[in-house]
Backbone atoms as SQL, in Angstrom:
CREATE TABLE atoms (id INTEGER PRIMARY KEY, chain TEXT, resi INTEGER, resn TEXT, atom TEXT, x REAL, y REAL, z REAL);
INSERT INTO atoms VALUES
  (1, 'A', 1, 'UNK', 'N', 116.582, 99.994, 85.716),
  (2, 'A', 1, 'UNK', 'CA', 117.619, 99.423, 85.509),
  (3, 'A', 1, 'UNK', 'C', 118.559, 100.438, 84.596),
  (4, 'A', 2, 'UNK', 'N', 120.257, 100.006, 84.928),
  (5, 'A', 2, 'UNK', 'CA', 120.765, 100.584, 84.767),
  (6, 'A', 2, 'UNK', 'C', 121.255, 100.292, 83.599),
  (7, 'A', 3, 'UNK', 'N', 121.971, 101.452, 82.233),
  (8, 'A', 3, 'UNK', 'CA', 122.252, 101.102, 81.380),
  (9, 'A', 3, 'UNK', 'C', 122.589, 99.522, 81.471),
  (10, 'A', 4, 'UNK', 'N', 124.198, 99.822, 82.052),
  (11, 'A', 4, 'UNK', 'CA', 125.463, 98.459, 81.988),
  (12, 'A', 4, 'UNK', 'C', 124.846, 97.507, 81.802),
  (13, 'A', 5, 'UNK', 'N', 122.854, 96.892, 83.152),
  (14, 'A', 5, 'UNK', 'CA', 123.238, 96.112, 83.573),
  (15, 'A', 5, 'UNK', 'C', 122.123, 95.150, 82.274),
  (16, 'A', 6, 'UNK', 'N', 120.966, 96.064, 82.241),
  (17, 'A', 6, 'UNK', 'CA', 119.992, 96.574, 80.972),
  (18, 'A', 6, 'UNK', 'C', 121.081, 95.379, 78.931),
  (19, 'A', 7, 'UNK', 'N', 122.717, 95.986, 78.851),
  (20, 'A', 7, 'UNK', 'CA', 123.347, 95.676, 77.933),
  (21, 'A', 7, 'UNK', 'C', 123.265, 94.150, 78.166),
  (22, 'A', 8, 'UNK', 'N', 124.095, 94.167, 79.834),
  (23, 'A', 8, 'UNK', 'CA', 124.723, 92.512, 79.303),
  (24, 'A', 8, 'UNK', 'C', 123.433, 91.758, 79.456),
  (25, 'A', 9, 'UNK', 'N', 122.175, 92.017, 80.120),
  (26, 'A', 9, 'UNK', 'CA', 121.460, 91.090, 80.661),
  (27, 'A', 9, 'UNK', 'C', 120.710, 90.921, 78.701),
  (28, 'A', 10, 'UNK', 'N', 120.628, 92.279, 78.574),
  (29, 'A', 10, 'UNK', 'CA', 120.033, 91.580, 76.165),
  (30, 'A', 10, 'UNK', 'C', 121.214, 91.214, 75.994),
  (31, 'A', 11, 'UNK', 'N', 122.348, 91.397, 76.153),
  (32, 'A', 11, 'UNK', 'CA', 123.485, 90.776, 75.612),
  (33, 'A', 11, 'UNK', 'C', 123.470, 89.533, 75.507),
  (34, 'A', 12, 'UNK', 'N', 122.984, 88.765, 77.305),
  (35, 'A', 12, 'UNK', 'CA', 122.916, 87.043, 77.438),
  (36, 'A', 12, 'UNK', 'C', 122.406, 86.307, 77.187),
  (37, 'A', 13, 'UNK', 'N', 121.567, 87.443, 76.259),
  (38, 'A', 13, 'UNK', 'CA', 119.458, 86.875, 75.011),
  (39, 'A', 13, 'UNK', 'C', 118.323, 87.336, 75.758),
  (40, 'A', 14, 'UNK', 'N', 118.271, 87.874, 76.915),
  (41, 'A', 14, 'UNK', 'CA', 117.252, 88.404, 77.425),
  (42, 'A', 14, 'UNK', 'C', 116.760, 89.283, 77.125),
  (43, 'A', 15, 'UNK', 'N', 115.594, 89.399, 76.499),
  (44, 'A', 15, 'UNK', 'CA', 114.657, 90.035, 76.763),
  (45, 'A', 15, 'UNK', 'C', 114.166, 90.257, 77.109),
  (46, 'A', 16, 'UNK', 'N', 113.575, 92.107, 77.137),
  (47, 'A', 16, 'UNK', 'CA', 113.771, 92.755, 78.464),
  (48, 'A', 16, 'UNK', 'C', 112.850, 94.296, 77.786),
  (49, 'A', 17, 'UNK', 'N', 111.150, 94.202, 78.906),
  (50, 'A', 17, 'UNK', 'CA', 109.780, 95.344, 78.296),
  (51, 'A', 17, 'UNK', 'C', 109.316, 95.269, 79.317),
  (52, 'A', 18, 'UNK', 'N', 108.633, 95.935, 78.452),
  (53, 'A', 18, 'UNK', 'CA', 107.540, 96.269, 81.060),
  (54, 'A', 18, 'UNK', 'C', 106.601, 95.299, 80.543),
  (55, 'A', 19, 'UNK', 'N', 105.924, 94.796, 82.302),
  (56, 'A', 19, 'UNK', 'CA', 104.845, 94.140, 82.166),
  (57, 'A', 19, 'UNK', 'C', 104.040, 93.969, 81.490),
  (58, 'A', 20, 'UNK', 'N', 103.292, 95.470, 80.789),
  (59, 'A', 20, 'UNK', 'CA', 102.411, 95.492, 80.196),
  (60, 'A', 20, 'UNK', 'C', 103.120, 94.299, 78.492),
  (61, 'A', 21, 'UNK', 'N', 103.525, 95.143, 78.008),
  (62, 'A', 21, 'UNK', 'CA', 103.652, 93.873, 76.508),
  (63, 'A', 21, 'UNK', 'C', 104.093, 92.489, 77.281),
  (64, 'A', 22, 'UNK', 'N', 104.642, 92.368, 78.142),
  (65, 'A', 22, 'UNK', 'CA', 104.843, 91.224, 78.385),
  (66, 'A', 22, 'UNK', 'C', 102.612, 90.763, 78.782),
  (67, 'A', 23, 'UNK', 'N', 102.525, 91.699, 79.348),
  (68, 'A', 23, 'UNK', 'CA', 101.474, 90.062, 79.418),
  (69, 'A', 23, 'UNK', 'C', 99.832, 90.605, 78.606),
  (70, 'A', 24, 'UNK', 'N', 101.140, 91.456, 77.676),
  (71, 'A', 24, 'UNK', 'CA', 99.765, 92.376, 75.906),
  (72, 'A', 24, 'UNK', 'C', 98.743, 92.299, 76.917),
  (73, 'A', 25, 'UNK', 'N', 98.534, 93.412, 77.547),
  (74, 'A', 25, 'UNK', 'CA', 97.425, 94.571, 78.993),
  (75, 'A', 25, 'UNK', 'C', 97.089, 95.979, 77.267),
  (76, 'A', 26, 'UNK', 'N', 96.277, 96.042, 76.740),
  (77, 'A', 26, 'UNK', 'CA', 95.883, 96.982, 76.518),
  (78, 'A', 26, 'UNK', 'C', 95.804, 99.298, 77.517),
  (79, 'A', 27, 'UNK', 'N', 95.454, 99.612, 77.271),
  (80, 'A', 27, 'UNK', 'CA', 96.296, 101.225, 78.273),
  (81, 'A', 27, 'UNK', 'C', 94.932, 101.198, 79.106),
  (82, 'A', 28, 'UNK', 'N', 94.651, 100.402, 78.058),
  (83, 'A', 28, 'UNK', 'CA', 93.061, 100.973, 79.919),
  (84, 'A', 28, 'UNK', 'C', 93.022, 99.672, 80.415),
  (85, 'A', 29, 'UNK', 'N', 93.555, 98.948, 80.269),
  (86, 'A', 29, 'UNK', 'CA', 93.796, 97.339, 81.429),
  (87, 'A', 29, 'UNK', 'C', 94.480, 97.629, 82.018),
  (88, 'A', 30, 'UNK', 'N', 96.052, 98.693, 81.892),
  (89, 'A', 30, 'UNK', 'CA', 97.297, 99.072, 82.733),
  (90, 'A', 30, 'UNK', 'C', 96.316, 100.503, 83.346),
  (91, 'A', 31, 'UNK', 'N', 95.650, 101.084, 82.913),
  (92, 'A', 31, 'UNK', 'CA', 95.223, 102.518, 83.785),
  (93, 'A', 31, 'UNK', 'C', 94.133, 102.014, 85.124),
  (94, 'A', 32, 'UNK', 'N', 93.173, 101.292, 85.013),
  (95, 'A', 32, 'UNK', 'CA', 92.876, 100.415, 85.988),
  (96, 'A', 32, 'UNK', 'C', 93.640, 99.635, 87.015),
  (97, 'A', 33, 'UNK', 'N', 94.573, 99.063, 86.390),
  (98, 'A', 33, 'UNK', 'CA', 95.981, 98.126, 87.839),
  (99, 'A', 33, 'UNK', 'C', 96.158, 99.425, 87.767),
  (100, 'A', 34, 'UNK', 'N', 96.833, 100.318, 87.620),
  (101, 'A', 34, 'UNK', 'CA', 97.803, 101.292, 88.137),
  (102, 'A', 34, 'UNK', 'C', 97.177, 102.280, 89.536),
  (103, 'A', 35, 'UNK', 'N', 95.537, 102.590, 88.634),
  (104, 'A', 35, 'UNK', 'CA', 94.163, 102.924, 89.348),
  (105, 'A', 35, 'UNK', 'C', 94.433, 102.660, 90.967),
  (106, 'A', 36, 'UNK', 'N', 94.064, 101.138, 90.601),
  (107, 'A', 36, 'UNK', 'CA', 93.683, 100.729, 91.967),
  (108, 'A', 36, 'UNK', 'C', 95.043, 100.674, 92.946),
  (109, 'A', 37, 'UNK', 'N', 95.850, 100.804, 92.108),
  (110, 'A', 37, 'UNK', 'CA', 97.796, 100.092, 93.332),
  (111, 'A', 37, 'UNK', 'C', 97.842, 101.517, 94.036),
  (112, 'A', 38, 'UNK', 'N', 97.726, 102.621, 93.559),
  (113, 'A', 38, 'UNK', 'CA', 97.655, 104.012, 93.942),
  (114, 'A', 38, 'UNK', 'C', 96.127, 104.063, 95.078),
  (115, 'A', 39, 'UNK', 'N', 95.382, 103.582, 94.413),
  (116, 'A', 39, 'UNK', 'CA', 94.420, 103.168, 96.593),
  (117, 'A', 39, 'UNK', 'C', 94.754, 103.277, 97.079),
  (118, 'A', 40, 'UNK', 'N', 94.914, 101.383, 96.442),
  (119, 'A', 40, 'UNK', 'CA', 95.417, 100.789, 97.343),
  (120, 'A', 40, 'UNK', 'C', 96.789, 100.994, 98.403),
  (121, 'A', 41, 'UNK', 'N', 98.066, 102.203, 98.054),
  (122, 'A', 41, 'UNK', 'CA', 98.603, 102.483, 98.565),
  (123, 'A', 41, 'UNK', 'C', 98.265, 103.343, 99.045),
  (124, 'A', 42, 'UNK', 'N', 97.504, 104.102, 98.852),
  (125, 'A', 42, 'UNK', 'CA', 96.683, 105.243, 99.715),
  (126, 'A', 42, 'UNK', 'C', 95.564, 105.053, 101.055),
  (127, 'A', 43, 'UNK', 'N', 95.153, 103.507, 101.053),
  (128, 'A', 43, 'UNK', 'CA', 94.712, 103.324, 102.383),
  (129, 'A', 43, 'UNK', 'C', 95.613, 103.178, 103.163),
  (130, 'A', 44, 'UNK', 'N', 96.316, 101.956, 102.577),
  (131, 'A', 44, 'UNK', 'CA', 97.488, 101.591, 103.567),
  (132, 'A', 44, 'UNK', 'C', 98.061, 103.207, 104.880),
  (133, 'A', 45, 'UNK', 'N', 98.217, 103.510, 104.339),
  (134, 'A', 45, 'UNK', 'CA', 98.620, 104.918, 104.565),
  (135, 'A', 45, 'UNK', 'C', 97.784, 105.997, 105.172),
  (136, 'A', 46, 'UNK', 'N', 96.896, 106.016, 105.080),
  (137, 'A', 46, 'UNK', 'CA', 95.935, 106.412, 105.730),
  (138, 'A', 46, 'UNK', 'C', 95.811, 105.172, 107.179),
  (139, 'A', 47, 'UNK', 'N', 95.119, 104.144, 107.299),
  (140, 'A', 47, 'UNK', 'CA', 95.778, 102.758, 107.716),
  (141, 'A', 47, 'UNK', 'C', 96.537, 103.628, 108.649),
  (142, 'A', 48, 'UNK', 'N', 98.038, 104.035, 108.474),
  (143, 'A', 48, 'UNK', 'CA', 98.601, 103.830, 109.436),
  (144, 'A', 48, 'UNK', 'C', 98.925, 106.063, 109.731),
  (145, 'A', 49, 'UNK', 'N', 98.542, 106.361, 108.661),
  (146, 'A', 49, 'UNK', 'CA', 98.691, 107.450, 109.626),
  (147, 'A', 49, 'UNK', 'C', 97.661, 107.752, 109.775),
  (148, 'A', 50, 'UNK', 'N', 96.149, 107.158, 110.805),
  (149, 'A', 50, 'UNK', 'CA', 94.869, 106.757, 111.626),
  (150, 'A', 50, 'UNK', 'C', 95.908, 105.914, 113.083),
  (151, 'A', 51, 'UNK', 'N', 97.075, 105.678, 113.017),
  (152, 'A', 51, 'UNK', 'CA', 97.499, 104.415, 114.076),
  (153, 'A', 51, 'UNK', 'C', 96.445, 103.886, 113.628),
  (154, 'A', 52, 'UNK', 'N', 95.967, 103.163, 112.743),
  (155, 'A', 52, 'UNK', 'CA', 95.514, 101.197, 113.360),
  (156, 'A', 52, 'UNK', 'C', 95.794, 100.812, 112.905),
  (157, 'A', 53, 'UNK', 'N', 95.860, 99.514, 113.256),
  (158, 'A', 53, 'UNK', 'CA', 96.320, 97.925, 112.427),
  (159, 'A', 53, 'UNK', 'C', 94.977, 97.499, 111.802),
  (160, 'A', 54, 'UNK', 'N', 95.113, 96.962, 110.870),
  (161, 'A', 54, 'UNK', 'CA', 94.617, 96.128, 110.084),
  (162, 'A', 54, 'UNK', 'C', 93.206, 94.996, 110.671),
  (163, 'A', 55, 'UNK', 'N', 93.870, 95.451, 111.891),
  (164, 'A', 55, 'UNK', 'CA', 92.016, 94.044, 112.591),
  (165, 'A', 55, 'UNK', 'C', 91.307, 95.465, 112.771),
  (166, 'A', 56, 'UNK', 'N', 91.496, 97.182, 113.445),
  (167, 'A', 56, 'UNK', 'CA', 91.168, 97.785, 113.760),
  (168, 'A', 56, 'UNK', 'C', 90.300, 98.482, 112.657),
  (169, 'A', 57, 'UNK', 'N', 90.852, 98.823, 111.256),
  (170, 'A', 57, 'UNK', 'CA', 89.797, 98.416, 110.404),
  (171, 'A', 57, 'UNK', 'C', 89.118, 98.443, 109.484),
  (172, 'A', 58, 'UNK', 'N', 89.518, 96.598, 110.307),
  (173, 'A', 58, 'UNK', 'CA', 87.687, 96.058, 109.390),
  (174, 'A', 58, 'UNK', 'C', 86.533, 96.014, 110.837),
  (175, 'A', 59, 'UNK', 'N', 87.071, 96.249, 111.729),
  (176, 'A', 59, 'UNK', 'CA', 86.445, 95.479, 112.218),
  (177, 'A', 59, 'UNK', 'C', 84.867, 97.488, 111.945),
  (178, 'A', 60, 'UNK', 'N', 85.896, 98.708, 111.313),
  (179, 'A', 60, 'UNK', 'CA', 85.029, 99.461, 111.557),
  (180, 'A', 60, 'UNK', 'C', 84.528, 99.857, 110.376),
  (181, 'A', 61, 'UNK', 'N', 84.789, 99.341, 109.313),
  (182, 'A', 61, 'UNK', 'CA', 84.052, 98.705, 107.872),
  (183, 'A', 61, 'UNK', 'C', 83.604, 97.267, 108.227),
  (184, 'A', 62, 'UNK', 'N', 83.607, 96.683, 109.024),
  (185, 'A', 62, 'UNK', 'CA', 83.264, 95.830, 109.099),
  (186, 'A', 62, 'UNK', 'C', 83.288, 94.758, 108.476),
  (187, 'A', 63, 'UNK', 'N', 84.417, 94.345, 108.812),
  (188, 'A', 63, 'UNK', 'CA', 85.078, 93.215, 107.288),
  (189, 'A', 63, 'UNK', 'C', 86.136, 92.210, 108.381),
  (190, 'A', 64, 'UNK', 'N', 87.044, 91.595, 107.706),
  (191, 'A', 64, 'UNK', 'CA', 88.172, 90.617, 108.808),
  (192, 'A', 64, 'UNK', 'C', 89.338, 91.678, 108.720),
  (193, 'A', 65, 'UNK', 'N', 90.453, 90.986, 109.040),
  (194, 'A', 65, 'UNK', 'CA', 92.001, 91.599, 108.618),
  (195, 'A', 65, 'UNK', 'C', 92.585, 90.468, 108.129),
  (196, 'A', 66, 'UNK', 'N', 91.945, 90.067, 107.202),
  (197, 'A', 66, 'UNK', 'CA', 92.688, 88.761, 106.340),
  (198, 'A', 66, 'UNK', 'C', 91.943, 90.049, 104.607),
  (199, 'A', 67, 'UNK', 'N', 90.897, 91.221, 105.060),
  (200, 'A', 67, 'UNK', 'CA', 90.227, 91.616, 104.222),
  (201, 'A', 67, 'UNK', 'C', 91.082, 93.027, 103.251),
  (202, 'A', 68, 'UNK', 'N', 91.617, 93.243, 104.879),
  (203, 'A', 68, 'UNK', 'CA', 92.090, 94.496, 104.915),
  (204, 'A', 68, 'UNK', 'C', 93.284, 94.551, 103.697),
  (205, 'A', 69, 'UNK', 'N', 94.372, 93.002, 104.403),
  (206, 'A', 69, 'UNK', 'CA', 95.093, 92.918, 103.927),
  (207, 'A', 69, 'UNK', 'C', 94.845, 92.876, 103.068),
  (208, 'A', 70, 'UNK', 'N', 94.468, 91.950, 101.635),
  (209, 'A', 70, 'UNK', 'CA', 94.199, 91.855, 100.238),
  (210, 'A', 70, 'UNK', 'C', 93.861, 93.416, 99.908),
  (211, 'A', 71, 'UNK', 'N', 92.940, 94.184, 100.933),
  (212, 'A', 71, 'UNK', 'CA', 92.690, 95.487, 100.440),
  (213, 'A', 71, 'UNK', 'C', 94.317, 96.006, 99.802),
  (214, 'A', 72, 'UNK', 'N', 95.096, 96.058, 100.710),
  (215, 'A', 72, 'UNK', 'CA', 95.913, 96.581, 100.723),
  (216, 'A', 72, 'UNK', 'C', 97.190, 96.639, 99.490),
  (217, 'A', 73, 'UNK', 'N', 97.554, 95.304, 99.717),
  (218, 'A', 73, 'UNK', 'CA', 98.360, 94.286, 98.144),
  (219, 'A', 73, 'UNK', 'C', 98.156, 94.461, 96.946),
  (220, 'A', 74, 'UNK', 'N', 96.348, 94.922, 96.430),
  (221, 'A', 74, 'UNK', 'CA', 95.806, 95.566, 95.636),
  (222, 'A', 74, 'UNK', 'C', 95.305, 94.378, 95.212),
  (223, 'A', 75, 'UNK', 'N', 95.193, 92.961, 95.771),
  (224, 'A', 75, 'UNK', 'CA', 94.255, 92.113, 95.782),
  (225, 'A', 75, 'UNK', 'C', 92.742, 91.770, 94.070),
  (226, 'A', 76, 'UNK', 'N', 93.427, 90.859, 92.950),
  (227, 'A', 76, 'UNK', 'CA', 92.447, 91.766, 92.487),
  (228, 'A', 76, 'UNK', 'C', 90.878, 91.264, 93.373),
  (229, 'A', 77, 'UNK', 'N', 91.162, 90.569, 93.892),
  (230, 'A', 77, 'UNK', 'CA', 89.605, 90.182, 94.831),
  (231, 'A', 77, 'UNK', 'C', 88.707, 91.546, 94.798),
  (232, 'A', 78, 'UNK', 'N', 89.452, 92.902, 94.589),
  (233, 'A', 78, 'UNK', 'CA', 88.698, 94.028, 95.610),
  (234, 'A', 78, 'UNK', 'C', 88.764, 95.302, 94.638),
  (235, 'A', 79, 'UNK', 'N', 87.736, 95.868, 94.719),
  (236, 'A', 79, 'UNK', 'CA', 86.956, 96.627, 93.700),
  (237, 'A', 79, 'UNK', 'C', 87.493, 97.554, 93.881),
  (238, 'A', 80, 'UNK', 'N', 87.624, 99.014, 92.994),
  (239, 'A', 80, 'UNK', 'CA', 88.020, 100.031, 93.503),
  (240, 'A', 80, 'UNK', 'C', 86.896, 100.879, 94.022),
  (241, 'A', 81, 'UNK', 'N', 86.408, 100.672, 93.998),
  (242, 'A', 81, 'UNK', 'CA', 84.247, 101.190, 94.490),
  (243, 'A', 81, 'UNK', 'C', 84.916, 101.159, 96.063),
  (244, 'A', 82, 'UNK', 'N', 85.072, 99.637, 96.360),
  (245, 'A', 82, 'UNK', 'CA', 85.687, 98.975, 98.039),
  (246, 'A', 82, 'UNK', 'C', 86.668, 100.152, 98.565),
  (247, 'A', 83, 'UNK', 'N', 88.457, 100.044, 97.074),
  (248, 'A', 83, 'UNK', 'CA', 88.904, 100.807, 97.937),
  (249, 'A', 83, 'UNK', 'C', 88.262, 102.059, 98.414),
  (250, 'A', 84, 'UNK', 'N', 87.670, 102.995, 97.361),
  (251, 'A', 84, 'UNK', 'CA', 86.959, 104.157, 97.519),
  (252, 'A', 84, 'UNK', 'C', 86.455, 104.164, 98.553),
  (253, 'A', 85, 'UNK', 'N', 85.626, 104.037, 99.438),
  (254, 'A', 85, 'UNK', 'CA', 84.637, 102.989, 100.440),
  (255, 'A', 85, 'UNK', 'C', 85.245, 103.690, 101.023),
  (256, 'A', 86, 'UNK', 'N', 87.053, 102.967, 100.968),
  (257, 'A', 86, 'UNK', 'CA', 86.960, 102.863, 102.912),
  (258, 'A', 86, 'UNK', 'C', 88.314, 104.011, 103.461),
  (259, 'A', 87, 'UNK', 'N', 88.782, 104.771, 102.351),
  (260, 'A', 87, 'UNK', 'CA', 88.939, 105.235, 102.939),
  (261, 'A', 87, 'UNK', 'C', 87.838, 107.078, 102.941),
  (262, 'A', 88, 'UNK', 'N', 87.617, 106.770, 102.365),
  (263, 'A', 88, 'UNK', 'CA', 85.597, 108.093, 102.636),
  (264, 'A', 88, 'UNK', 'C', 85.715, 107.558, 103.894),
  (265, 'A', 89, 'UNK', 'N', 85.844, 106.664, 104.543),
  (266, 'A', 89, 'UNK', 'CA', 85.031, 105.898, 105.927),
  (267, 'A', 89, 'UNK', 'C', 86.759, 106.421, 106.997),
  (268, 'A', 90, 'UNK', 'N', 87.408, 106.196, 106.329),
  (269, 'A', 90, 'UNK', 'CA', 88.257, 105.938, 107.822),
  (270, 'A', 90, 'UNK', 'C', 88.686, 108.351, 107.554),
  (271, 'A', 91, 'UNK', 'N', 87.426, 109.429, 106.657),
  (272, 'A', 91, 'UNK', 'CA', 87.906, 110.358, 106.572),
  (273, 'A', 91, 'UNK', 'C', 88.386, 110.945, 105.792),
  (274, 'A', 92, 'UNK', 'N', 88.733, 110.011, 104.313),
  (275, 'A', 92, 'UNK', 'CA', 89.183, 110.859, 103.891),
  (276, 'A', 92, 'UNK', 'C', 88.754, 111.478, 102.978),
  (277, 'A', 93, 'UNK', 'N', 89.034, 112.459, 102.056),
  (278, 'A', 93, 'UNK', 'CA', 88.466, 113.879, 101.527),
  (279, 'A', 93, 'UNK', 'C', 88.140, 113.458, 99.972),
  (280, 'A', 94, 'UNK', 'N', 87.035, 113.796, 99.291),
  (281, 'A', 94, 'UNK', 'CA', 87.449, 113.729, 97.822),
  (282, 'A', 94, 'UNK', 'C', 88.892, 114.249, 97.479),
  (283, 'A', 95, 'UNK', 'N', 88.476, 115.770, 97.706),
  (284, 'A', 95, 'UNK', 'CA', 90.648, 116.041, 97.657),
  (285, 'A', 95, 'UNK', 'C', 91.690, 115.469, 97.811),
  (286, 'A', 96, 'UNK', 'N', 91.543, 114.309, 98.560),
  (287, 'A', 96, 'UNK', 'CA', 92.402, 113.304, 99.159),
  (288, 'A', 96, 'UNK', 'C', 93.125, 112.359, 98.192),
  (289, 'A', 97, 'UNK', 'N', 91.477, 111.583, 97.303),
  (290, 'A', 97, 'UNK', 'CA', 91.072, 111.213, 97.292),
  (291, 'A', 97, 'UNK', 'C', 92.003, 111.656, 95.272),
  (292, 'A', 98, 'UNK', 'N', 91.797, 112.662, 94.862),
  (293, 'A', 98, 'UNK', 'CA', 92.227, 113.021, 93.417),
  (294, 'A', 98, 'UNK', 'C', 94.630, 113.426, 94.685),
  (295, 'A', 99, 'UNK', 'N', 94.846, 114.074, 95.587),
  (296, 'A', 99, 'UNK', 'CA', 96.154, 113.953, 95.681),
  (297, 'A', 99, 'UNK', 'C', 96.738, 112.419, 95.508),
  (298, 'A', 100, 'UNK', 'N', 95.726, 111.491, 96.292),
  (299, 'A', 100, 'UNK', 'CA', 96.419, 110.136, 96.224),
  (300, 'A', 100, 'UNK', 'C', 96.747, 109.759, 94.722),
  (301, 'A', 101, 'UNK', 'N', 95.532, 110.089, 93.594),
  (302, 'A', 101, 'UNK', 'CA', 96.407, 109.633, 92.779),
  (303, 'A', 101, 'UNK', 'C', 97.146, 110.654, 91.974),
  (304, 'A', 102, 'UNK', 'N', 97.139, 111.614, 91.672),
  (305, 'A', 102, 'UNK', 'CA', 97.433, 112.772, 90.653),
  (306, 'A', 102, 'UNK', 'C', 99.000, 113.357, 91.218),
  (307, 'A', 103, 'UNK', 'N', 99.069, 111.572, 92.629),
  (308, 'A', 103, 'UNK', 'CA', 101.115, 112.140, 92.418),
  (309, 'A', 103, 'UNK', 'C', 101.972, 112.102, 91.956),
  (310, 'A', 104, 'UNK', 'N', 102.762, 112.747, 92.215),
  (311, 'A', 104, 'UNK', 'CA', 104.432, 112.934, 90.994),
  (312, 'A', 104, 'UNK', 'C', 104.725, 110.847, 90.852),
  (313, 'A', 105, 'UNK', 'N', 105.210, 110.516, 89.511),
  (314, 'A', 105, 'UNK', 'CA', 105.977, 109.014, 89.610),
  (315, 'A', 105, 'UNK', 'C', 104.872, 108.352, 90.188),
  (316, 'A', 106, 'UNK', 'N', 103.634, 108.283, 89.766),
  (317, 'A', 106, 'UNK', 'CA', 102.367, 107.190, 89.152),
  (318, 'A', 106, 'UNK', 'C', 101.840, 108.194, 88.235),
  (319, 'A', 107, 'UNK', 'N', 102.326, 107.207, 87.084),
  (320, 'A', 107, 'UNK', 'CA', 101.852, 106.943, 84.873),
  (321, 'A', 107, 'UNK', 'C', 100.643, 108.328, 85.268),
  (322, 'A', 108, 'UNK', 'N', 100.763, 108.526, 84.395),
  (323, 'A', 108, 'UNK', 'CA', 99.335, 109.243, 83.692),
  (324, 'A', 108, 'UNK', 'C', 98.980, 108.587, 82.365),
  (325, 'A', 109, 'UNK', 'N', 97.517, 108.119, 82.499),
  (326, 'A', 109, 'UNK', 'CA', 96.161, 107.437, 82.482),
  (327, 'A', 109, 'UNK', 'C', 96.025, 107.643, 81.025);
């Protein structure tokens, strides 16, 4: 957010902060959510790179299109384990996983 917008909002009485502060999350909780979202983005990117639809990926993994949509959205019902297994099933390597998790712009845990 730019400084001018921040100043206007604060002047109008708005309290600004992070999602972590708003939800009262611990550093560990924030790190797990950040990790899950990075893996969800990786699933979407890998699926697109391989020119697969969500339905095709679902069949490859023995699941449904709606489950694939939840995976890519970082839905709380999707485990980190399932995201990692999905990436590996699509042919990603351990090195690919490390690369996705170490991307610039991703918060360090």
